[in-house]
Structures are given as C-alpha cells and as structure tokens.
N, C-alpha and C positions, 0 to 999 in steps of 0.2 A: 485653469490647473488642470494638469492630467489626474483623472480620478484614480484612485487606489486600486491597482489589480487586484487585490485581494478581497476588495469589496464585492463578491457575488452574492447574489440573494439567496435567501434560504431556497427559493424554487430552482433557482439556477445549481445550485449544488445538490437538490433532490434528483433533479432531472439527469444529472452525472451520475449519481449513485444508483439510478435504477438501470444504466446500463451494464451489460455485461463486458469484462475486460477486453473479450476479443472484438466486440463492436466499436467499442472505444477506441483500441489500437487501431481499428481500419480507417475508423473517423481521423483519428489524429494523422494518420499517414497523409491524408488529401493535403493537409496543410503545409506540407514539406517543411517543417519546423527540425526535423533532425532524421538521421538515417534510419531505415525501417527496424535496423539491429539496434537500435539505443532505447533510453527512455524506460527500461523495464528490468526486474529483476531476473536472474537466471534460476535455474533448477534447483540450485542450493537452498533457497528460499520456498517453502512449502506452506499451503494453508492447513492452519491444525483444525480448522473446523469448517469444511468445505461446503457443507450443507445451509451455512449463515448466509445471509443477504449481503451483497457487495456494501463496502465502507467506502466512504469519503471523508478526507480532511486534510489540514494543514500540518505539516510534518515538525514535530518538536524533536529535535535530535538531541542523543546522550552519548556519549562513550563511557565504556565501563572496562574493567578488568578484574579478574577475582580468580583465577585459578590457582594462584599460589599465594600463601601469607604474606603479611608484611615483614620484610628484611629487619624491619624493627622489633619484631614480635607483637605478640598479641592479635588483634582484629582492626581492620580499619573503622575510623569512625563513620559513623552515617552523616550524610548531609541532606540538609531540607531546602537548600537555597534554588534545588532545581525545579520545586515546585512553583517558586517565584517565577521562573522563565518559563514554564509551562503556560502559565497563564498570559505571558506576553505574546504568546503566538496566536492568530485569529482561530476563533473556534467554527466548525468543529476541528477536533485536535487529534493527530496519530502521532502516538510515542514510538520514535524510530531509534533503536539502541543498537549501536555498533560494539559487539564485543572485540577487544584490542587484546586480548591474552593469547599467550602461545600456545595454550589448548583451549580452541573455542566450545562454548557449550559447557564447560565443566561445572560451572555454577548459574544459576538464573537470577537477575533482578526482579523479573516479573514473574509473580506467585499471587498467593491470595491476598497479603497486605499490598502490596505497591500496586497490583491491578486495581484493587478497589478506590486506592488512593487516586490515580490516574483518570480513572473512571469520574470520580467526583470532580476531577479537574476538569472535565469536559472532553476526555480523550474517547474517541470511538472505535479504536482499533490500537493493535500495536505491530511494529514490523522489528525483527532483530534477525542479525545473520549468527547470533548464540542461541542460547535455550530458553525455554519456558517450563514452567512446573504447576502442579496445582490444576491439572488440567480438567476435572469434573468441574471444580468451581468455577473456573473460565467460561465452561461451556454453559453452565446454568444461568451466569450471567448474558450469554448470548453476546461475548466480546470477542471480537475478528482477532485474532491472532496470525502472524506470518512469520515463521521462523525456521531456523536452520535445523534446531533438533528438541529433543525432550530431556530435562535431566530431574534428580532427584534431590540436589541441594542449592541452596545459594552459596556454599563454598566461601569464596573470601570476596566477593562481589563489591566492589566500590565504584562511585563515579569519579571520572578523572575530568570530565568537561562537558558543558553543555552548550547549544547554540551553534556549533561548528559542523562543517560540510562534514559527513561520514558516507560511508560505501558499504551498501546491502548487498550481496549477490552480484557485483559488478556494476550497481546503480547507483553514483554520487547523489545524495540527498542533501540539499541545502535547508535550513532552518525556514520554515515558513512555504517549502514546496507544497504544490497541492498533488494529494495522492488517492489514489483508487486500487483497491484490492479485491478479488473475489477467489474464488476456487482456482482459477488459471494461474493466479499470482498477482505482484503488486507493479503498478506504473506511474509514473508522474504525468501530469497535464499540464502543458503550458499555458499559463495563467492567461497571456493574454488572448488564447483562442477557446479558452474554457467554455464560455457562456455560447459559442457558436458550434461548438462540438455537439450535443446532442442531435439538433436538427441534422446535420450531415448524416449522423449516426442511424436515424430513422430512414433516412432515403438510401443507405446502403442496405440496412435491414430489408428494406420493401423491396429491393433488388434480389436480394438473396432469396426472398421467399417466392420472388416470381419464378426465379431459376429452379428452385426445389420443386415447385408445382408443377411446372413444366415436367421434371423428371419423373413425377410419380402420375402423370396423367396418362389417360387410355392412349390418347393421340401423340404420344412421344414421338419424337422422332429427330436423327443427328441434326437433319438441315434445320428445322425449328428451333433445337438448342442453340445451334452456330448463329442463327439469325438473331435469337434472342441476346444471347451473350455479347454479339457485337455492339449491341445499342449502350453498353455499359464501360466507362473508362477502366482501364486496367488499373 
C-alpha cells in the first residue's frame, strides 16, 4: 500500500521549518513540479510579525463573510463545528481563512479568542486575505500571522464553509496542503517532494555561500566568478 503522503516525520517537518522561504522556493524549483511563478501568495498578503521564525503546517481552510449585517436582522449565530474540522487535519495545522465579503477585511475572525482557540487545537499559524486584530496579544503568543490587513472589529463575521479550496493572494489552497511561511510570504510545498527538499536546499545554500565568499574575497576577479558560476546549474 502506498504510504500516506501527509505522514512526514516531525524531524522532516522541522527541517522544512528551518528553511527560509527563498531557499525553499529555490529548492522546489529544481523538481519542476510547477511553474516558477506559481505556488506562493502575492504581495497583498504580508507577514504581520516578520521577526518570528518560519512556520510549517497543514492547511485547515475556512471561508468567512462579515462586512455587512444579516438580511434577516440581528447577528449571525456562532458555529463551533469548524473546531472539529480543524482537528481532522494532520498536525501541525495552519488555519487558512478566505474572506469572501464585498469589503475585504472590514471584520476579523482572528483576534484574542479565536486565535487562542485555534492555537489550542494545534494551529501554529494563520493565513488570511482578510484582516486580523488584537495584534499585541498575537505577538505575545509568538503566533505567525500572514494577512491582507489589520482591523479594529469582528463586524458581522460568520463562517460560510470549511474544508473547501480557498484562494489567498492568488494561491489556491486545498485542505491538507503543506504550507510554509516567513517574512517573505507563504508558499505551498508539494507533499511528494517535501522530504527531499531540505537536502536540495542545503546544496543550493552552499553554492550561494561559495559565490558570495568569492565576491567578498581579496582575490576576486570576474574570470574566477564566471568559472565558479559555470559549475552550477541555472
């Protein structure tokens, strides 16, 4: 029987987490699994806490809306079934929230209460095209957050659906996708190559360090640089 591709060992996940996003992207490119302009969010999604260490986890996807009140009057009822869904995703988990409202980021799902809840449910970070709030508290928790904006209110936020494909910053994310995020942004890691990526990244980093050392050395020359660069594949 073919092994479950999500069953990466904690050591393999940690090896991915230790990589910076740029080195990870460089390594993924060598496997030719996707185009080089695919697999990552665009500039509309930024790291709220860029000094935090990288995050790695499996996507738990949720769609929300909430910039406008219910047409039936009153407020939308809270849902708790999405907590059960989160636990159905392999750990470690990253909560991924697509805001589907006409006015993106008018209200935030992730603040003090919900961040503490998803963190207790094994989430190691959050990604949203919408907004987040209670920023000092999130920072004290050292909880990595990647978002489109920051806001003051939860407004009329309510959950539409969970476990479906979402789109964040141009990146389509399926439930269970493996995600990596750091100061540079968020990208997906193809499961079938995930265990091989760190070793490839290490070789690329070694090559980059050799080129950088040459450029800084007293014996630098353009001839030597060209000879060195020619040793490495494009």
